[in-house]
Structure formats: C-alpha cells, structure tokens
N, C-alpha and C positions, 0 to 999 in steps of 0.2 A: 502540398507535397507530404507523402507518407514518410513515417519515421521507421518503416519496417526493417529496413537494413542498418539503421542506428542501433548499436549494441545498448541493450537495457542495462541498468545498474545490477550488479550481483546482490543477492539477498541470502546470505548463509542462514541456515534453520536457527541458529542462535546468535544471530547478529543482533545488534542493538535495535533494529527496526522491529523484530519479532518480540522484543520484550520491552517495547515502549510502555513506560509507566504513565506517559500522557497520551491520549488517543484525540486525533482531529477527525471529527466525525465518527468513524469506526475503525476497526481494527485494520483494515486494508486501505483507507483512504490515503494515508501518507505514502504507503508503497505505490499506490496508482499514480499519485502526483508525480513521483520520482520516476516513474516509467514514462510518462507523458512529458517529462521536462525537455527531453531532446526532440520531441516532435510528435505527430499523431500516431497512433497505434491501433490496431484492428483487436477486436475482442479475441479472438484465438491466440494472438501473440500475447496479450496480457494474461490470459488464463494459464498459458504454458508456463509463462515466466514466474507467475505468482502461485505455482503449486505449493500447497495442497488447496488453494481456493475452489470452491465448487462453482459450476455455472450460475447456479441460482444466486449464490452469495455475490458473485462478481456482478451479476445483472442488477441486484438491487443496489449494491454499492455505487454502480456508475450511474443508476437512475437517481439516487439521492444527491450525488455530486452534481448530476446536470441540474436538478431542481434548485440547488443551492447556487448555481451559476459558476461552480468551479470548472466544469468541463463543458465542451460542446459535442454533440453528436453529429455526424454528417455522412450522407451515403456518398460512396465512391464507386465509379464503374471500372471493372478491370476485366481480364479475358475470361473470368468465371461469370460474369453478369454484375450484380450490385454488391457490394458490401458495406460495411459500416466501420468508420473510424472515429476514435475518440482524441480529443485535444484539450489542452489546457486553454482556458480563458485568461485575459489578464488578471481577474480576480484570483483565479486559481494559481497564477505564478507568484502571487503575494504571499503564499503558504511556503514557499520554497525555503525562504530565510529561517522561518520559524521551524520547520522540519530540520534543517541543518543544526540549529542551535540544540534542539531537543536530542539530536542524534549524538552531537558532541558530548552533551551531558551524560547521556546514556553509555557512550564509550567511557567516558571517565569513571562512572559509578556502576558499571555492569557487574564487576565481580561482587561487590558488596550487595547490589540490588539481588542478585541471584543468591548469595549466601543468606539473607534475610528472609527471602521468599522460602528457601529450604527449611530454615529454623521454624518459621510460621507454619509451614506444612506439616512438619513432622511434630510439632506442638498440638496442632489442631487435630492430627490423626490419633494421637494419645487421648486427647480429651473427648473426641467423638466416640472413641471405643469404651469409654467409660460409662 
C-alpha cells in the first residue's frame, strides 16, 4: 500500500535535520528514512518534499540506500502506467531510533552549534583573507 496520502514529516530549512553534525550515509539519508517511516513513497513525492535536493542526488542517495539494504524499490501499477515506490526495509527501520536520538541532541544544542559554526566561519574568513 502506498503512503502517498500519508503526511510526511516537516523539514524547516534551519531545522535540526539540516544542521545534523552526524550524518548517516549522506546528507539526505536520515531525511529520506523519516519520509519513508509511515510507508512507501514515490520518487516525485520525495523530491518535492525534500527540496532543494536535485533529482540526481536523490537518485544517487536512494541507490546507495538500496545497496545498503535500508530501502527497497518496487514497481507499482497505476492509472498512468507503472511507477516506482521506495519503502524502508526492516534494517532501515532500525535507524529510526538513532535518528531520533541525534535529532534530540541537535535540538538541545542547535543554538550553540550554530553560534560555534558562525565563530569558526568568521575566524576562517579573516585568516583566509590574510
């Protein structure tokens, strides 16, 4: 059954997910796992929800996740012909707890993390200008 009608988790541009200091796989892997938590999703749905991800990066990330056994890809038939859906595997579901722990850590430390990044960036701009 398709999760197309199931609401996907919101990702604010400066939410803890986008500032993750710890990455599982790649930048988008954890967000894709969260999008698939409630059920299978089509490529187009994932792409629209995960803006500004490019089609190329989404395809590469999904392929890597499939190779690692975190998701499965399957063909589905609908009124438009055939389509593809992606779903979490049981192995992929084991990452949900880890993601939630990292999200909680990031929520607790986000302001400090952003402040330290800003200090680092401004210091390195001065150093690189010298």
